[in-house]
PDB file of N, CA, C, O and CB in Angstrom:
ATOM      1  N   MET A   1     -15.146  10.513  15.461  1.00  0.00           N
ATOM      2  CA  MET A   1     -14.882   9.847  14.212  1.00  0.00           C
ATOM      3  C   MET A   1     -13.471  10.157  13.717  1.00  0.00           C
ATOM      4  O   MET A   1     -12.762   9.282  13.219  1.00  0.00           O
ATOM      5  CB  MET A   1     -15.911  10.253  13.175  1.00  0.00           C
ATOM      6  N   LYS A   2     -13.080  11.430  13.868  1.00  0.00           N
ATOM      7  CA  LYS A   2     -11.750  11.813  13.410  1.00  0.00           C
ATOM      8  C   LYS A   2     -10.666  11.135  14.246  1.00  0.00           C
ATOM      9  O   LYS A   2      -9.615  10.757  13.727  1.00  0.00           O
ATOM     10  CB  LYS A   2     -11.587  13.334  13.466  1.00  0.00           C
ATOM     11  N   LYS A   3     -10.933  10.984  15.547  1.00  0.00           N
ATOM     12  CA  LYS A   3      -9.954  10.317  16.408  1.00  0.00           C
ATOM     13  C   LYS A   3      -9.779   8.860  16.002  1.00  0.00           C
ATOM     14  O   LYS A   3      -8.660   8.346  15.990  1.00  0.00           O
ATOM     15  CB  LYS A   3     -10.381  10.407  17.879  1.00  0.00           C
ATOM     16  N   LEU A   4     -10.877   8.195  15.670  1.00  0.00           N
ATOM     17  CA  LEU A   4     -10.810   6.806  15.230  1.00  0.00           C
ATOM     18  C   LEU A   4     -10.026   6.696  13.932  1.00  0.00           C
ATOM     19  O   LEU A   4      -9.216   5.782  13.774  1.00  0.00           O
ATOM     20  CB  LEU A   4     -12.218   6.228  15.052  1.00  0.00           C
ATOM     21  N   LEU A   5     -10.253   7.604  13.012  1.00  0.00           N
ATOM     22  CA  LEU A   5      -9.529   7.589  11.745  1.00  0.00           C
ATOM     23  C   LEU A   5      -8.033   7.820  11.960  1.00  0.00           C
ATOM     24  O   LEU A   5      -7.208   7.159  11.328  1.00  0.00           O
ATOM     25  CB  LEU A   5     -10.096   8.651  10.798  1.00  0.00           C
ATOM     26  N   ILE A   6      -7.684   8.737  12.832  1.00  0.00           N
ATOM     27  CA  ILE A   6      -6.275   9.009  13.126  1.00  0.00           C
ATOM     28  C   ILE A   6      -5.615   7.798  13.764  1.00  0.00           C
ATOM     29  O   ILE A   6      -4.488   7.451  13.409  1.00  0.00           O
ATOM     30  CB  ILE A   6      -6.140  10.230  14.047  1.00  0.00           C
ATOM     31  N   VAL A   7      -6.293   7.152  14.694  1.00  0.00           N
ATOM     32  CA  VAL A   7      -5.743   5.956  15.347  1.00  0.00           C
ATOM     33  C   VAL A   7      -5.549   4.841  14.327  1.00  0.00           C
ATOM     34  O   VAL A   7      -4.517   4.169  14.338  1.00  0.00           O
ATOM     35  CB  VAL A   7      -6.670   5.479  16.491  1.00  0.00           C
ATOM     36  N   LEU A   8      -6.522   4.634  13.449  1.00  0.00           N
ATOM     37  CA  LEU A   8      -6.395   3.600  12.422  1.00  0.00           C
ATOM     38  C   LEU A   8      -5.242   3.898  11.476  1.00  0.00           C
ATOM     39  O   LEU A   8      -4.532   2.982  11.061  1.00  0.00           O
ATOM     40  CB  LEU A   8      -7.695   3.471  11.634  1.00  0.00           C
ATOM     41  N   MET A   9      -5.047   5.152  11.132  1.00  0.00           N
ATOM     42  CA  MET A   9      -3.942   5.517  10.255  1.00  0.00           C
ATOM     43  C   MET A   9      -2.600   5.271  10.937  1.00  0.00           C
ATOM     44  O   MET A   9      -1.661   4.783  10.307  1.00  0.00           O
ATOM     45  CB  MET A   9      -4.059   6.982   9.831  1.00  0.00           C
ATOM     46  N   LEU A  10      -2.509   5.605  12.214  1.00  0.00           N
ATOM     47  CA  LEU A  10      -1.257   5.398  12.931  1.00  0.00           C
ATOM     48  C   LEU A  10      -0.938   3.915  13.113  1.00  0.00           C
ATOM     49  O   LEU A  10       0.220   3.506  13.024  1.00  0.00           O
ATOM     50  CB  LEU A  10      -1.315   6.081  14.284  1.00  0.00           C
ATOM     51  N   VAL A  11      -1.963   3.121  13.366  1.00  0.00           N
ATOM     52  CA  VAL A  11      -1.754   1.684  13.578  1.00  0.00           C
ATOM     53  C   VAL A  11      -1.344   0.998  12.277  1.00  0.00           C
ATOM     54  O   VAL A  11      -0.477   0.124  12.280  1.00  0.00           O
ATOM     55  CB  VAL A  11      -3.033   1.029  14.142  1.00  0.00           C
ATOM     56  N   THR A  12      -1.956   1.387  11.181  1.00  0.00           N
ATOM     57  CA  THR A  12      -1.673   0.697   9.919  1.00  0.00           C
ATOM     58  C   THR A  12      -0.407   1.190   9.234  1.00  0.00           C
ATOM     59  O   THR A  12       0.075   0.538   8.307  1.00  0.00           O
ATOM     60  CB  THR A  12      -2.834   0.856   8.982  1.00  0.00           C
ATOM     61  N   THR A  13       0.139   2.303   9.656  1.00  0.00           N
ATOM     62  CA  THR A  13       1.337   2.818   9.006  1.00  0.00           C
ATOM     63  C   THR A  13       2.582   2.712   9.880  1.00  0.00           C
ATOM     64  O   THR A  13       3.558   3.429   9.657  1.00  0.00           O
ATOM     65  CB  THR A  13       1.122   4.250   8.613  1.00  0.00           C
ATOM     66  N   THR A  14       2.558   1.836  10.858  1.00  0.00           N
ATOM     67  CA  THR A  14       3.744   1.660  11.683  1.00  0.00           C
ATOM     68  C   THR A  14       4.823   0.940  10.883  1.00  0.00           C
ATOM     69  O   THR A  14       4.506   0.170   9.976  1.00  0.00           O
ATOM     70  CB  THR A  14       3.407   0.877  12.972  1.00  0.00           C
ATOM     71  N   PRO A  15       6.077   1.177  11.202  1.00  0.00           N
ATOM     72  CA  PRO A  15       7.161   0.502  10.471  1.00  0.00           C
ATOM     73  C   PRO A  15       7.084  -1.022  10.549  1.00  0.00           C
ATOM     74  O   PRO A  15       7.465  -1.709   9.601  1.00  0.00           O
ATOM     75  CB  PRO A  15       8.499   0.958  11.007  1.00  0.00           C
ATOM     76  N   ALA A  16       6.601  -1.550  11.655  1.00  0.00           N
ATOM     77  CA  ALA A  16       6.492  -3.006  11.776  1.00  0.00           C
ATOM     78  C   ALA A  16       5.492  -3.569  10.763  1.00  0.00           C
ATOM     79  O   ALA A  16       5.689  -4.666  10.242  1.00  0.00           O
ATOM     80  CB  ALA A  16       6.072  -3.394  13.205  1.00  0.00           C
ATOM     81  N   ALA A  17       4.435  -2.831  10.486  1.00  0.00           N
ATOM     82  CA  ALA A  17       3.444  -3.298   9.524  1.00  0.00           C
ATOM     83  C   ALA A  17       4.008  -3.294   8.105  1.00  0.00           C
ATOM     84  O   ALA A  17       3.671  -4.163   7.300  1.00  0.00           O
ATOM     85  CB  ALA A  17       2.187  -2.429   9.594  1.00  0.00           C
ATOM     86  N   TRP A  18       4.854  -2.332   7.800  1.00  0.00           N
ATOM     87  CA  TRP A  18       5.423  -2.249   6.463  1.00  0.00           C
ATOM     88  C   TRP A  18       6.626  -3.162   6.296  1.00  0.00           C
ATOM     89  O   TRP A  18       7.030  -3.449   5.169  1.00  0.00           O
ATOM     90  CB  TRP A  18       5.815  -0.827   6.154  1.00  0.00           C
ATOM     91  N   ALA A  19       7.200  -3.621   7.389  1.00  0.00           N
ATOM     92  CA  ALA A  19       8.404  -4.444   7.314  1.00  0.00           C
ATOM     93  C   ALA A  19       8.097  -5.913   7.036  1.00  0.00           C
ATOM     94  O   ALA A  19       9.015  -6.702   6.809  1.00  0.00           O
ATOM     95  CB  ALA A  19       9.185  -4.326   8.601  1.00  0.00           C
ATOM     96  N   GLN A  20       6.830  -6.285   7.050  1.00  0.00           N
ATOM     97  CA  GLN A  20       6.470  -7.668   6.785  1.00  0.00           C
ATOM     98  C   GLN A  20       6.725  -7.993   5.326  1.00  0.00           C
ATOM     99  O   GLN A  20       6.544  -7.141   4.456  1.00  0.00           O
ATOM    100  CB  GLN A  20       5.001  -7.933   7.150  1.00  0.00           C
ATOM    101  N   GLY A  21       7.134  -9.194   5.059  1.00  0.00           N
ATOM    102  CA  GLY A  21       7.365  -9.607   3.683  1.00  0.00           C
ATOM    103  C   GLY A  21       7.145 -11.092   3.538  1.00  0.00           C
ATOM    104  O   GLY A  21       7.273 -11.853   4.497  1.00  0.00           O
ATOM    105  N   CYS A  22       6.824 -11.485   2.363  1.00  0.00           N
ATOM    106  CA  CYS A  22       6.607 -12.895   2.080  1.00  0.00           C
ATOM    107  C   CYS A  22       7.970 -13.567   1.908  1.00  0.00           C
ATOM    108  O   CYS A  22       8.720 -13.235   0.990  1.00  0.00           O
ATOM    109  CB  CYS A  22       5.718 -13.085   0.807  1.00  0.00           C
ATOM    110  N   SER A  23       8.279 -14.490   2.774  1.00  0.00           N
ATOM    111  CA  SER A  23       9.590 -15.148   2.700  1.00  0.00           C
ATOM    112  C   SER A  23       9.721 -15.972   1.423  1.00  0.00           C
ATOM    113  O   SER A  23      10.817 -16.104   0.877  1.00  0.00           O
ATOM    114  CB  SER A  23       9.809 -16.048   3.928  1.00  0.00           C
ATOM    115  N   LEU A  24       8.626 -16.515   0.956  1.00  0.00           N
ATOM    116  CA  LEU A  24       8.664 -17.281  -0.288  1.00  0.00           C
ATOM    117  C   LEU A  24       9.005 -16.387  -1.471  1.00  0.00           C
ATOM    118  O   LEU A  24       9.790 -16.769  -2.340  1.00  0.00           O
ATOM    119  CB  LEU A  24       7.325 -17.980  -0.528  1.00  0.00           C
ATOM    120  N   CYS A  25       8.413 -15.194  -1.504  1.00  0.00           N
ATOM    121  CA  CYS A  25       8.722 -14.247  -2.584  1.00  0.00           C
ATOM    122  C   CYS A  25      10.177 -13.810  -2.516  1.00  0.00           C
ATOM    123  O   CYS A  25      10.830 -13.659  -3.548  1.00  0.00           O
ATOM    124  CB  CYS A  25       7.797 -13.016  -2.510  1.00  0.00           C
ATOM    125  N   THR A  26      10.687 -13.608  -1.314  1.00  0.00           N
ATOM    126  CA  THR A  26      12.079 -13.192  -1.154  1.00  0.00           C
ATOM    127  C   THR A  26      13.024 -14.285  -1.636  1.00  0.00           C
ATOM    128  O   THR A  26      13.996 -14.004  -2.338  1.00  0.00           O
ATOM    129  CB  THR A  26      12.373 -12.845   0.313  1.00  0.00           C
ATOM    130  N   LYS A  27      12.746 -15.513  -1.266  1.00  0.00           N
ATOM    131  CA  LYS A  27      13.600 -16.622  -1.699  1.00  0.00           C
ATOM    132  C   LYS A  27      13.489 -16.830  -3.207  1.00  0.00           C
ATOM    133  O   LYS A  27      14.483 -17.147  -3.861  1.00  0.00           O
ATOM    134  CB  LYS A  27      13.222 -17.919  -0.955  1.00  0.00           C
ATOM    135  N   THR A  28      12.307 -16.657  -3.758  1.00  0.00           N
ATOM    136  CA  THR A  28      12.131 -16.807  -5.197  1.00  0.00           C
ATOM    137  C   THR A  28      12.889 -15.713  -5.945  1.00  0.00           C
ATOM    138  O   THR A  28      13.577 -15.988  -6.928  1.00  0.00           O
ATOM    139  CB  THR A  28      10.637 -16.770  -5.564  1.00  0.00           C
ATOM    140  N   ALA A  29      12.763 -14.480  -5.479  1.00  0.00           N
ATOM    141  CA  ALA A  29      13.441 -13.365  -6.142  1.00  0.00           C
ATOM    142  C   ALA A  29      14.951 -13.488  -6.035  1.00  0.00           C
ATOM    143  O   ALA A  29      15.671 -13.064  -6.939  1.00  0.00           O
ATOM    144  CB  ALA A  29      12.986 -12.039  -5.546  1.00  0.00           C
ATOM    145  N   ALA A  30      15.442 -14.064  -4.942  1.00  0.00           N
ATOM    146  CA  ALA A  30      16.888 -14.230  -4.775  1.00  0.00           C
ATOM    147  C   ALA A  30      17.447 -15.234  -5.776  1.00  0.00           C
ATOM    148  O   ALA A  30      18.603 -15.128  -6.184  1.00  0.00           O
ATOM    149  CB  ALA A  30      17.212 -14.679  -3.349  1.00  0.00           C
ATOM    150  N   GLY A  31      16.635 -16.199  -6.168  1.00  0.00           N
ATOM    151  CA  GLY A  31      17.094 -17.218  -7.102  1.00  0.00           C
ATOM    152  C   GLY A  31      16.892 -16.855  -8.568  1.00  0.00           C
ATOM    153  O   GLY A  31      17.278 -17.625  -9.447  1.00  0.00           O
ATOM    154  N   LEU A  32      16.297 -15.704  -8.848  1.00  0.00           N
ATOM    155  CA  LEU A  32      16.009 -15.313 -10.224  1.00  0.00           C
ATOM    156  C   LEU A  32      17.138 -14.462 -10.803  1.00  0.00           C
ATOM    157  O   LEU A  32      17.929 -13.863 -10.074  1.00  0.00           O
ATOM    158  CB  LEU A  32      14.684 -14.549 -10.292  1.00  0.00           C
ATOM    159  N   ASP A  33      17.188 -14.428 -12.121  1.00  0.00           N
ATOM    160  CA  ASP A  33      18.136 -13.516 -12.759  1.00  0.00           C
ATOM    161  C   ASP A  33      17.556 -12.099 -12.717  1.00  0.00           C
ATOM    162  O   ASP A  33      16.425 -11.904 -12.270  1.00  0.00           O
ATOM    163  CB  ASP A  33      18.439 -13.957 -14.236  1.00  0.00           C
ATOM    164  N   ASP A  34      18.311 -11.130 -13.172  1.00  0.00           N
ATOM    165  CA  ASP A  34      17.931  -9.722 -13.047  1.00  0.00           C
ATOM    166  C   ASP A  34      16.631  -9.408 -13.792  1.00  0.00           C
ATOM    167  O   ASP A  34      15.780  -8.682 -13.278  1.00  0.00           O
ATOM    168  CB  ASP A  34      19.052  -8.834 -13.571  1.00  0.00           C
ATOM    169  N   LYS A  35      16.479  -9.950 -14.994  1.00  0.00           N
ATOM    170  CA  LYS A  35      15.292  -9.658 -15.793  1.00  0.00           C
ATOM    171  C   LYS A  35      14.031 -10.232 -15.141  1.00  0.00           C
ATOM    172  O   LYS A  35      12.995  -9.569 -15.103  1.00  0.00           O
ATOM    173  CB  LYS A  35      15.455 -10.219 -17.211  1.00  0.00           C
ATOM    174  N   SER A  36      14.118 -11.447 -14.636  1.00  0.00           N
ATOM    175  CA  SER A  36      12.963 -12.070 -13.988  1.00  0.00           C
ATOM    176  C   SER A  36      12.615 -11.378 -12.672  1.00  0.00           C
ATOM    177  O   SER A  36      11.439 -11.243 -12.333  1.00  0.00           O
ATOM    178  CB  SER A  36      13.234 -13.550 -13.739  1.00  0.00           C
ATOM    179  N   ALA A  37      13.626 -10.943 -11.935  1.00  0.00           N
ATOM    180  CA  ALA A  37      13.376 -10.237 -10.676  1.00  0.00           C
ATOM    181  C   ALA A  37      12.672  -8.911 -10.940  1.00  0.00           C
ATOM    182  O   ALA A  37      11.779  -8.522 -10.188  1.00  0.00           O
ATOM    183  CB  ALA A  37      14.696  -9.998  -9.913  1.00  0.00           C
ATOM    184  N   LYS A  38      13.068  -8.214 -12.007  1.00  0.00           N
ATOM    185  CA  LYS A  38      12.395  -6.970 -12.371  1.00  0.00           C
ATOM    186  C   LYS A  38      10.954  -7.246 -12.777  1.00  0.00           C
ATOM    187  O   LYS A  38      10.062  -6.451 -12.482  1.00  0.00           O
ATOM    188  CB  LYS A  38      13.145  -6.260 -13.512  1.00  0.00           C
ATOM    189  N   GLY A  39      10.722  -8.373 -13.455  1.00  0.00           N
ATOM    190  CA  GLY A  39       9.362  -8.753 -13.825  1.00  0.00           C
ATOM    191  C   GLY A  39       8.502  -9.049 -12.611  1.00  0.00           C
ATOM    192  O   GLY A  39       7.329  -8.678 -12.575  1.00  0.00           O
ATOM    193  N   LEU A  40       9.075  -9.714 -11.616  1.00  0.00           N
ATOM    194  CA  LEU A  40       8.346 -10.000 -10.380  1.00  0.00           C
ATOM    195  C   LEU A  40       7.994  -8.698  -9.662  1.00  0.00           C
ATOM    196  O   LEU A  40       6.867  -8.531  -9.195  1.00  0.00           O
ATOM    197  CB  LEU A  40       9.181 -10.919  -9.453  1.00  0.00           C
ATOM    198  N   ASN A  41       8.940  -7.788  -9.574  1.00  0.00           N
ATOM    199  CA  ASN A  41       8.677  -6.501  -8.932  1.00  0.00           C
ATOM    200  C   ASN A  41       7.629  -5.706  -9.704  1.00  0.00           C
ATOM    201  O   ASN A  41       6.771  -5.063  -9.100  1.00  0.00           O
ATOM    202  CB  ASN A  41       9.970  -5.688  -8.815  1.00  0.00           C
ATOM    203  N   GLY A  42       7.692  -5.745 -11.016  1.00  0.00           N
ATOM    204  CA  GLY A  42       6.685  -5.067 -11.833  1.00  0.00           C
ATOM    205  C   GLY A  42       5.294  -5.649 -11.624  1.00  0.00           C
ATOM    206  O   GLY A  42       4.309  -4.912 -11.580  1.00  0.00           O
ATOM    207  N   GLY A  43       5.215  -6.968 -11.495  1.00  0.00           N
ATOM    208  CA  GLY A  43       3.926  -7.622 -11.241  1.00  0.00           C
ATOM    209  C   GLY A  43       3.347  -7.237  -9.892  1.00  0.00           C
ATOM    210  O   GLY A  43       2.139  -7.039  -9.763  1.00  0.00           O
ATOM    211  N   ILE A  44       4.196  -7.131  -8.898  1.00  0.00           N
ATOM    212  CA  ILE A  44       3.738  -6.725  -7.572  1.00  0.00           C
ATOM    213  C   ILE A  44       3.199  -5.298  -7.629  1.00  0.00           C
ATOM    214  O   ILE A  44       2.142  -5.012  -7.066  1.00  0.00           O
ATOM    215  CB  ILE A  44       4.885  -6.835  -6.533  1.00  0.00           C
ATOM    216  N   LEU A  45       3.912  -4.407  -8.301  1.00  0.00           N
ATOM    217  CA  LEU A  45       3.436  -3.032  -8.431  1.00  0.00           C
ATOM    218  C   LEU A  45       2.143  -2.965  -9.240  1.00  0.00           C
ATOM    219  O   LEU A  45       1.256  -2.172  -8.926  1.00  0.00           O
ATOM    220  CB  LEU A  45       4.508  -2.162  -9.085  1.00  0.00           C
ATOM    221  N   TYR A  46       2.033  -3.785 -10.269  1.00  0.00           N
ATOM    222  CA  TYR A  46       0.812  -3.829 -11.082  1.00  0.00           C
ATOM    223  C   TYR A  46      -0.383  -4.258 -10.235  1.00  0.00           C
ATOM    224  O   TYR A  46      -1.457  -3.665 -10.335  1.00  0.00           O
ATOM    225  CB  TYR A  46       0.989  -4.791 -12.277  1.00  0.00           C
ATOM    226  N   LEU A  47      -0.207  -5.278  -9.406  1.00  0.00           N
ATOM    227  CA  LEU A  47      -1.296  -5.751  -8.557  1.00  0.00           C
ATOM    228  C   LEU A  47      -1.644  -4.763  -7.449  1.00  0.00           C
ATOM    229  O   LEU A  47      -2.776  -4.760  -6.966  1.00  0.00           O
ATOM    230  CB  LEU A  47      -0.933  -7.084  -7.951  1.00  0.00           C
ATOM    231  N   ALA A  48      -0.699  -3.931  -7.041  1.00  0.00           N
ATOM    232  CA  ALA A  48      -0.949  -2.956  -5.980  1.00  0.00           C
ATOM    233  C   ALA A  48      -1.605  -1.690  -6.505  1.00  0.00           C
ATOM    234  O   ALA A  48      -2.133  -0.906  -5.717  1.00  0.00           O
ATOM    235  CB  ALA A  48       0.346  -2.604  -5.282  1.00  0.00           C
ATOM    236  N   THR A  49      -1.586  -1.468  -7.814  1.00  0.00           N
ATOM    237  CA  THR A  49      -2.085  -0.217  -8.384  1.00  0.00           C
ATOM    238  C   THR A  49      -3.579  -0.025  -8.139  1.00  0.00           C
ATOM    239  O   THR A  49      -3.985   1.053  -7.703  1.00  0.00           O
ATOM    240  CB  THR A  49      -1.802  -0.177  -9.874  1.00  0.00           C
ATOM    241  N   LEU A  50      -4.394  -1.014  -8.399  1.00  0.00           N
ATOM    242  CA  LEU A  50      -5.844  -0.857  -8.266  1.00  0.00           C
ATOM    243  C   LEU A  50      -6.270  -0.577  -6.825  1.00  0.00           C
ATOM    244  O   LEU A  50      -7.018   0.376  -6.604  1.00  0.00           O
ATOM    245  CB  LEU A  50      -6.546  -2.103  -8.772  1.00  0.00           C
ATOM    246  N   PRO A  51      -5.832  -1.357  -5.833  1.00  0.00           N
ATOM    247  CA  PRO A  51      -6.245  -1.028  -4.456  1.00  0.00           C
ATOM    248  C   PRO A  51      -5.766   0.352  -4.005  1.00  0.00           C
ATOM    249  O   PRO A  51      -6.487   1.056  -3.299  1.00  0.00           O
ATOM    250  CB  PRO A  51      -5.718  -2.079  -3.493  1.00  0.00           C
ATOM    251  N   LEU A  52      -4.557   0.741  -4.407  1.00  0.00           N
ATOM    252  CA  LEU A  52      -4.054   2.057  -4.028  1.00  0.00           C
ATOM    253  C   LEU A  52      -4.830   3.165  -4.723  1.00  0.00           C
ATOM    254  O   LEU A  52      -5.069   4.217  -4.129  1.00  0.00           O
ATOM    255  CB  LEU A  52      -2.571   2.174  -4.358  1.00  0.00           C
ATOM    256  N   ALA A  53      -5.226   2.947  -5.968  1.00  0.00           N
ATOM    257  CA  ALA A  53      -6.018   3.944  -6.684  1.00  0.00           C
ATOM    258  C   ALA A  53      -7.397   4.101  -6.046  1.00  0.00           C
ATOM    259  O   ALA A  53      -7.894   5.219  -5.907  1.00  0.00           O
ATOM    260  CB  ALA A  53      -6.158   3.554  -8.165  1.00  0.00           C
ATOM    261  N   ILE A  54      -8.010   2.994  -5.662  1.00  0.00           N
ATOM    262  CA  ILE A  54      -9.316   3.058  -5.002  1.00  0.00           C
ATOM    263  C   ILE A  54      -9.199   3.779  -3.669  1.00  0.00           C
ATOM    264  O   ILE A  54     -10.011   4.649  -3.354  1.00  0.00           O
ATOM    265  CB  ILE A  54      -9.893   1.645  -4.794  1.00  0.00           C
ATOM    266  N   LEU A  55      -8.193   3.421  -2.888  1.00  0.00           N
ATOM    267  CA  LEU A  55      -7.988   4.059  -1.589  1.00  0.00           C
ATOM    268  C   LEU A  55      -7.692   5.552  -1.751  1.00  0.00           C
ATOM    269  O   LEU A  55      -8.197   6.371  -0.983  1.00  0.00           O
ATOM    270  CB  LEU A  55      -6.841   3.372  -0.832  1.00  0.00           C
ATOM    271  N   GLY A  56      -6.886   5.902  -2.734  1.00  0.00           N
ATOM    272  CA  GLY A  56      -6.583   7.299  -2.982  1.00  0.00           C
ATOM    273  C   GLY A  56      -7.812   8.090  -3.412  1.00  0.00           C
ATOM    274  O   GLY A  56      -7.994   9.233  -2.993  1.00  0.00           O
ATOM    275  N   THR A  57      -8.651   7.491  -4.242  1.00  0.00           N
ATOM    276  CA  THR A  57      -9.867   8.161  -4.697  1.00  0.00           C
ATOM    277  C   THR A  57     -10.830   8.385  -3.536  1.00  0.00           C
ATOM    278  O   THR A  57     -11.392   9.471  -3.389  1.00  0.00           O
ATOM    279  CB  THR A  57     -10.551   7.343  -5.801  1.00  0.00           C
ATOM    280  N   VAL A  58     -11.018   7.360  -2.716  1.00  0.00           N
ATOM    281  CA  VAL A  58     -11.898   7.497  -1.547  1.00  0.00           C
ATOM    282  C   VAL A  58     -11.348   8.563  -0.599  1.00  0.00           C
ATOM    283  O   VAL A  58     -12.109   9.380  -0.079  1.00  0.00           O
ATOM    284  CB  VAL A  58     -12.045   6.137  -0.805  1.00  0.00           C
ATOM    285  N   GLY A  59     -10.060   8.561  -0.375  1.00  0.00           N
ATOM    286  CA  GLY A  59      -9.451   9.561   0.498  1.00  0.00           C
ATOM    287  C   GLY A  59      -9.590  10.964  -0.054  1.00  0.00           C
ATOM    288  O   GLY A  59      -9.854  11.901   0.700  1.00  0.00           O
ATOM    289  N   PHE A  60      -9.416  11.127  -1.361  1.00  0.00           N
ATOM    290  CA  PHE A  60      -9.545  12.439  -1.984  1.00  0.00           C
ATOM    291  C   PHE A  60     -10.979  12.951  -1.894  1.00  0.00           C
ATOM    292  O   PHE A  60     -11.204  14.117  -1.571  1.00  0.00           O
ATOM    293  CB  PHE A  60      -9.097  12.381  -3.445  1.00  0.00           C
ATOM    294  N   VAL A  61     -11.944  12.086  -2.179  1.00  0.00           N
ATOM    295  CA  VAL A  61     -13.354  12.489  -2.099  1.00  0.00           C
ATOM    296  C   VAL A  61     -13.710  12.847  -0.667  1.00  0.00           C
ATOM    297  O   VAL A  61     -14.406  13.835  -0.431  1.00  0.00           O
ATOM    298  CB  VAL A  61     -14.283  11.365  -2.616  1.00  0.00           C
ATOM    299  N   TRP A  62     -13.241  12.057   0.291  1.00  0.00           N
ATOM    300  CA  TRP A  62     -13.500  12.350   1.707  1.00  0.00           C
ATOM    301  C   TRP A  62     -12.894  13.692   2.090  1.00  0.00           C
ATOM    302  O   TRP A  62     -13.531  14.486   2.783  1.00  0.00           O
ATOM    303  CB  TRP A  62     -12.932  11.232   2.610  1.00  0.00           C
ATOM    304  N   TRP A  63     -11.674  13.950   1.646  1.00  0.00           N
ATOM    305  CA  TRP A  63     -10.991  15.196   1.965  1.00  0.00           C
ATOM    306  C   TRP A  63     -11.743  16.386   1.362  1.00  0.00           C
ATOM    307  O   TRP A  63     -11.947  17.397   2.034  1.00  0.00           O
ATOM    308  CB  TRP A  63      -9.538  15.160   1.452  1.00  0.00           C
ATOM    309  N   LYS A  64     -12.154  16.267   0.096  1.00  0.00           N
ATOM    310  CA  LYS A  64     -12.889  17.348  -0.558  1.00  0.00           C
ATOM    311  C   LYS A  64     -14.223  17.598   0.133  1.00  0.00           C
ATOM    312  O   LYS A  64     -14.627  18.748   0.301  1.00  0.00           O
ATOM    313  CB  LYS A  64     -13.116  17.023  -2.038  1.00  0.00           C
ATOM    314  N   HIS A  65     -14.911  16.528   0.537  1.00  0.00           N
ATOM    315  CA  HIS A  65     -16.199  16.659   1.196  1.00  0.00           C
ATOM    316  C   HIS A  65     -16.039  17.370   2.535  1.00  0.00           C
ATOM    317  O   HIS A  65     -16.824  18.263   2.852  1.00  0.00           O
ATOM    318  CB  HIS A  65     -16.846  15.282   1.392  1.00  0.00           C
ATOM    319  N   ASN A  66     -15.047  16.996   3.317  1.00  0.00           N
ATOM    320  CA  ASN A  66     -14.834  17.617   4.623  1.00  0.00           C
ATOM    321  C   ASN A  66     -14.286  19.025   4.492  1.00  0.00           C
ATOM    322  O   ASN A  66     -14.520  19.857   5.369  1.00  0.00           O
ATOM    323  CB  ASN A  66     -13.891  16.776   5.460  1.00  0.00           C
ATOM    324  N   LYS A  67     -13.568  19.309   3.428  1.00  0.00           N
ATOM    325  CA  LYS A  67     -13.024  20.643   3.217  1.00  0.00           C
ATOM    326  C   LYS A  67     -14.140  21.652   2.968  1.00  0.00           C
ATOM    327  O   LYS A  67     -14.037  22.799   3.405  1.00  0.00           O
ATOM    328  CB  LYS A  67     -12.042  20.638   2.045  1.00  0.00           C
ATOM    329  N   LYS A  68     -15.199  21.250   2.277  1.00  0.00           N
ATOM    330  CA  LYS A  68     -16.310  22.141   1.983  1.00  0.00           C
ATOM    331  C   LYS A  68     -17.135  22.468   3.225  1.00  0.00           C
ATOM    332  O   LYS A  68     -17.679  23.567   3.336  1.00  0.00           O
ATOM    333  CB  LYS A  68     -17.197  21.525   0.927  1.00  0.00           C
ATOM    334  N   SER A  69     -17.232  21.517   4.163  1.00  0.00           N
ATOM    335  CA  SER A  69     -18.084  21.710   5.339  1.00  0.00           C
ATOM    336  C   SER A  69     -17.429  22.576   6.415  1.00  0.00           C
ATOM    337  O   SER A  69     -18.096  22.981   7.367  1.00  0.00           O
ATOM    338  CB  SER A  69     -18.449  20.370   5.929  1.00  0.00           C
ATOM    339  N   ILE A  70     -16.143  22.861   6.278  1.00  0.00           N
ATOM    340  CA  ILE A  70     -15.452  23.662   7.312  1.00  0.00           C
ATOM    341  C   ILE A  70     -15.606  25.127   7.052  1.00  0.00           C
ATOM    342  O   ILE A  70     -15.094  25.946   7.815  1.00  0.00           O
ATOM    343  CB  ILE A  70     -13.971  23.313   7.377  1.00  0.00           C
TER     344      ILE A  70
END
């Protein structure tokens, strides 16, 4: 199980996976003024907060659970 988790972490955190971007968002942000571009970036961070918080909570609980059993 641990090997599968390590492989999944390595596959999902490769630089190629993080280098993907929405070309439409890039073109839209390039055409915006500074204030609107900051608003777009803020919206993206706002939408990313909940999934990252859920993932972080699950990871923390998993870590605490496995730490006690060792």
